C-alpha positions in Angstrom: -72.2 -89.3 24.2 -69.2 -90.4 22.2 -69.6 -89.9 19.1 -67.6 -90.3 15.6 -67.3 -87.6 13.5 -64.7 -86.6 10.9 -63.1 -83.5 12.5 -62.0 -85.8 15.9 -58.4 -86.0 14.2 -58.8 -89.8 14.1 -56.9 -89.8 10.6 -53.4 -87.6 12.5 -54.1 -90.4 15.2 -54.1 -93.5 13.0 -50.7 -91.8 11.0 -48.7 -90.7 14.1 -49.3 -94.2 15.2 -47.5 -96.0 12.4 -44.5 -94.4 14.1 -45.2 -95.2 17.7 -43.3 -98.2 19.3 -45.6 -102.1 18.7 -46.6 -101.9 22.1 -48.8 -98.3 21.6 -52.4 -98.6 20.7 -55.5 -96.9 20.2 -58.4 -96.7 21.3 -61.5 -94.5 19.1 -63.9 -94.5 21.0 -67.4 -94.1 19.7 -70.3 -95.1 17.3 -72.0 -93.2 14.4 -74.1 -90.2 15.8 -77.7 -91.5 14.8 -78.6 -88.5 12.7 -75.5 -89.4 10.5 -76.5 -93.0 9.4 -75.0 -91.7 6.3 -71.8 -90.7 7.4 -68.5 -92.4 5.9 -65.7 -91.4 8.1 -66.3 -94.8 10.2 -65.5 -96.5 6.4 -62.5 -94.2 5.8 -60.7 -94.8 9.2 -60.9 -98.0 8.8 -59.8 -98.0 5.0 -56.8 -96.3 6.8 -56.4 -98.9 9.9 -56.3 -101.5 6.6 -53.8 -99.5 4.4 -51.6 -99.1 7.2 -51.4 -102.7 8.7 -52.5 -101.6 12.1 -55.2 -104.0 12.6 -53.7 -105.2 15.6 -52.8 -102.0 17.7 -56.5 -99.8 16.2 -59.9 -100.9 18.6 -62.8 -98.8 17.4 -65.4 -99.4 20.4 -68.5 -98.2 19.1 -71.0 -96.7 21.7 -70.2 -96.8 25.3 -72.0 -95.9 28.4 -70.3 -93.6 30.6 -69.2 -96.6 32.9 -67.1 -98.0 30.3 -65.8 -94.8 29.1 -64.6 -93.7 32.4 -62.4 -97.0 32.3 -60.8 -96.4 29.5 -59.5 -93.0 30.6 -58.8 -94.0 33.9 -56.5 -97.1 31.9 -54.4 -94.8 29.0 -51.1 -94.4 30.0 -49.8 -90.8 30.4 
């Protein structure tokens, strides 16, 4: 199951998105791990998205099952 963790490079991805043309979007897939309910990573991600004015270009899905995860992977342009 995909979970949001601070070590996964979200800050780099969001900061990079600022420099890409507007047709590029970012999907952050996953939610907070049940054992880490007090993790501030999601809050930090939201703050960075707002500070970077990327609210319309970043989607945080929360938890998704493997079928939905597979659809995101297949629909990503490479």
